[in-house]
N, C-alpha and C positions, 0 to 999 in steps of 0.2 A: 398417359394421363399424369403419372407421377413426375415424369420429366417436365411436362408443361407446368405443373403446379410448382415444381422446384424453381423453374426459371421465373415464374411469376413472383414467388417469394423473394428470390434474389433481387429482382428488379425493385420491389418495394423496399427491401433492405437498403439497397444502394441509394434509392431516392431519399429515404429518411436520413441516411448518413449525410448526403449532400446538403439537404436543407438545414439540418441541425448544425452541421459544421460551418456552413456559410453564416449562420446566425452567430455562432461563437466568434468567428473571425470579425464579423461586423462589430461585435461588442468590444473585443480587445483593441480593434483599430479605432474605436470610439465613433463609428458611424451611427451606431445605436448606443444610447446611454443606458447602461445597466444600473439599477438602483443600488444605493449604498456607496461605501468608499471605493475609490479607484483601485482595482485589483492589479492593474498593469504597472504600478509604480515599482514593484519589485524588479521587473525587467528593465524599465526605462531608467531607473536610478541605481538600485543595488547591483543587479547583474551587470549593467553597463559599467559601473565603477569597478567591479571585480574584473571585468574584461580588460580594462585598461591596465590594471595591475598585473594580471596573469600574462599578458602579452610581453611583459618585461622579463619573464622567466622566474617569477617568485609568486608565492601565495600572499594574500592580503593579511599579513601577520599582525597588523594593528587593528584589525576589524573583527570584533568579537561576534559579529553576525555571520562570519564565515564558519559554519559548523558542519562541514561536509567532508567526506573522504576525498583523497587527492584526485581521483579520476573524475570527480564532479567538474573539475576544471575543463574537461573536454566538452561538457554540455554548455558551459558558460561561454567557451570560445567558439562553439559551433556556428553561430551566426556569421563568423568570418568566412565561412564557406560560400556565402552569398554576398559578396562585396558590393554588388549592384543595388542592394537594399540597405536601408537604414537599420541599425542594430535591432531595435525592438520589432520592426516589421519582419526582419529575417528570422528572429526567434519564434515569432508566432507562426510563420510559415513552416518552420522545421517542427514545431510542436504538432501542427496539423498533419504533417507528413508522417510523424511517429504514430499518430492516431490511425492514419490510413494503413500503415504497415501492420499495425496490430490487428486491424480488421481483416487484412489479407491473410495473415497467419491463421486467424480463427476460422475464416471461410474455408481455407485449404484443409485445415484439420477436421472441420465439420463434414467434409465430403468423404472421409475414409470410412471403411467398414466398421460398424459399431459406434460410430460417432454421430453427432447431432448438430444442426445449425443453431441450436439454442444459444450457444456461447457467443456467436456473432451478434445475435439479437440483444443479448445482455450488454455487450459492449456498445452497440449503436444507441441503445436507449439510456444506458447508465451514464455515459460521459456527459451528455448535455444536461443531465439533472444537476451536475455540479456547477453549472454556469461557466462564465468566462475564466474563472480562476484556473480551470484545468489547462488552459493554453497559456496562462501567465506564470507557470512554474515549470521546472524541468522534470517533474515527476512522471509526466506522460511518456517521456523518453525512456526513463528507467523501467517503466511498466512494459514498454515494448520489448526491452531486453529480457525481462522476467517471463513474459508470455512466450517468447521464442525459446527460452531455456526449458520451460515446462513441457512445451509441445515437442521438443527434441528429446526429452528424457527417455522415451520408450525405444526409439530406433537409434538415436545417436547420443549415447550417454556421455561420451567424452566432450562432444560439442556442448551439451547441456551443462556439464561441469564448468567448462571454460566460460560460458555466458554467465553462469551464476557467480563464478569467482570475479569476473569483470564487473558485474552488476553490484557486487558487495563493495567494490572500490569506488562505485559511483554514489551509492546511498545505503550501504550497510544491509538493509533488510533482505535483499535477494539471497543472502547466505542461507536463509531459512528454506529456500526452494529445494535443497538437497536432503531435507530431513528424512524422507521416506525412500530415497534412492539407495539401492543395495549394491549396485555395481561399483567395485573399487575404482574402476577407471574414471568414473565421473568425479569422485572425490579427489583423486590424484590430479586430474585435469583442473579442478577448481583451485586446489592449493597452489599448483604450479603457476596458473594464470594470475591468481591474486597476489602471490608473492612476487612474481615477475613484474607486474604492473606497479605494485607498491615500491619495490626496489628502484625501478626506473624513475618514478617521481621523487623518491627520497634523494637520489643522486643528482638529478637534473634541476629540481626546483626546491629551494629552501622553504621550510615550514610546512611540509606536506602533511604532518600529523598534529599540527597545532589545534586542529578542530577538536581533539579529544579533551583538551583542557576547557575549551569553550562550552562543550556539551555538558561536562561535569558540573559546571556552575549554573546551569539553567534552573529556573524555578518551576512553579505550577502555572501553566498557561490557562487562560480564562475559559477555554472551550473543553478542557479535559474533564474526565470523570471526577477526579479529586477536587477540581475547582468548584463543584457544586456545593461543597462544604462552606466555602467562603462567600459564594453568591448568597447563600442563606444567612451566613453569619453577619454579613454587612447590614442586615435588617435587625440585628440583635446586639449592636454595639461594638462589633469587631473594628479595630482601629487601623487595619492595614489599608493599602491603596492598590490601585490598578495602574500600572505603568508599562510603557514600551521598554522591554528589557531583553537583551540578547536576540533582537530581531523579531520578537513576538510580544503580544500584550499579555502580561503575567500579573499574578497577585504577589505583592510584596508586603511583609509585615509579620506580626506574631503568628506562630504556629505553622507558617507556610513550609518551613523545613520539615516539620512533622508529617505533613500531608505528602510532600515530595518523597520522603523516606518510605511512607506507606505505599506510594505508587511503585517505588523500586522493589519493595517487598512482594507486591502482587506480581510484578514482572518476574521476579525470581521464582515465585510459586508457579507461574505459567511455564517457565523453563523446566522446573522439576516435573511438572505434569507431562510435558512433551518427552522428557527423558524416560519417564516411567512408561508412557505409551509406546515409545520406540523399543523398549526392552521386552514388552509383553505382546506386541503386535506380531501376528504370524500370517494373517491373510492379506496378501498384497496382490492387488489387481492393477490393471493398466491405469485406472483413475486414482489410485491411492496416492501417488506422488503429488498430483494437483490438489487433492482433498487435504492432505497433510500440510501443504504449503499454505493453503487458504486458511486453515485453522490456526497455524502458527502465527501468521501475520495478523489475523484477527486478535489473537491473544495479546500480542505485543502492542498492537495499536490501541486496544481498549484499555490496557493497564498503564499506558504511557503517561508521563507528566505533561505531554504535549499531544493534542489531537488537532493538527492543522487541517483545514478543509481539503488540501491536495492529497492528504493521506488516503482519502476515500478512493482515489483513482487506482491505487494499488489493489484495494479489495475488489473493485469492479473488474479489473483485469484478471485477477486470480479466480474470482467467481465465474467469469466468462469461460476460462479454461476448464473449470470443473464441469460446467454444463455442456462442454463439447463432447463429453462422454455420455452416451445414450443411457447408461444405467446409473448415472450419478444421483445420489440422494441428497445433494446439497441445494436442491431447488428452493426450499423454504428459507434457509440461511441467506442464500444469495438474494432472494426477494426482500428480506429484511435489510440487507445492505443497500439495495436500491432505494428502499424507503428512507433509510438513514441519509442517503445521498441527497434526496429531495429536501429533507429537513435541513441538511447542511447548508444548501445554498440560501435558505431562508435565514439561518442564524449568521451566515457570512456569505456574501456581503450585505444582503438585503436589509436585515434588521440587526446588524452588528452593534449599532449604538445601544440597543436595548440589552444586548448581552453584556456590554461593558458597564452599563448602568445597573445591572443586576435587578432589573424590574421584573414584573410578573411575566411579561411576554418573553423576555430574554431567558429567564430561568425555565419557563415551560418548554421553550425550543430545545434547550440543552438537555433537559430531562427526557424529552421525547427522542432526540437524536442519540444520546448516549444510552438510553434504555434500549433502543433498537439494536445498537451495537452489542450491548451486553447479551441481549436475547439471541442475536445471531451467533455470538461467540459460544455461548453455552450449548445451543442446539447443534451447531456444527461440530463442536468437540464431542458431544454425545454420539452423533452420527458416525464420526470417524472411529470412535472407540468400539461401538457396537459392530461396525463392519469389519474390524480388523483384529480385535482381541476376542478370542473364543471364550465361551462360557464353559465352566466345568460341568460335565454331565454326571448325573447320579448313577451309580452302579447298584442294581438290586441286590439286597442282602448284605451289603457292606455298610457298616455304621459310619457316621460322621466323618472324622478326619481321614480314616482309611479310605472311605468312599471318594473324598476329594483327591487323595493321593493317587488312587488307581483309576480315576476317571480318564478316559481317553481324550486327547486334544485334537480337534479337527483343524484342518488347515485349508 
């Protein structure tokens, strides 16, 4: 009976994946017109332009919209693997393939002892909630690498480290995947891989690290948490403006630098909390590596000066890995992320014009989406802390400070 039920569940899962991904492909190929601005222009115009430059053996040094680590060039060049297809079509096909690979990894992981198929369901349901944007950016490819790294961490720590190190050279954030990994081999593998890939690009292609300067000069993007200050301030005489800047729609004007600095301070506080957690945590289970990675990426995403819609696919992927573990307590935070993903597709691209105009609908969508992210972040952080940092136990007959000092610590 259990085997029959499992096969039936798998059949429904694969059917849902097929239907939703076919719909996404039809949207990016413009067979179905999705409401809002065209999300595919990043591929057809920006990525295609970078592709032509990268093929010459150099990075786009004069383009401030190139804000990615050097290995991102591999994602941009990848459509060349399908020369029989036009660039944009090849990119969409490869994005769908990365989606399928991620599903396969989650399905395989969910079949092991102590694991659950819930992770695969999170991925199948979560990705289409973001709309066609998910196939029109290379973030789904990075997420596939991150999911592979987390799922390998238990049995193959060196492989996990290599994947995380490589992923960090594609889009930085996968460096957070190793936060709770305690095996030295994983860290050594990550450093060696990252350093090797970085050195290779630095030697072979000029301008490999120009992205650092471009990232430093970014402002406050209109969808970020800090941007809510200016969305409200525009109704009370604020004299700034909304412009396309460094590849995203940002607020420019008085006090923007203050809010951007505040966002950096929050990110620094998030890093300090993670360091404190890592110092105090003593209970490490199989799921802790995935839980810690999910919390870390949530913290850095929520406090960032930029919360682009495609960032949500990182959280869906990491949340899916968390729920691959049968005993995971991240169910509610992952559910909040899925809710935030649904609101994200409404604020971009469906009603992005309202967001840019800072009208009631646009502000309401951002308050809801960012509020869900904040709630998911705080709740997930609390779950991680309570599961890994032991409480001090009271010792009968021992007063105050001495009691705390003599209390045994469980692990």
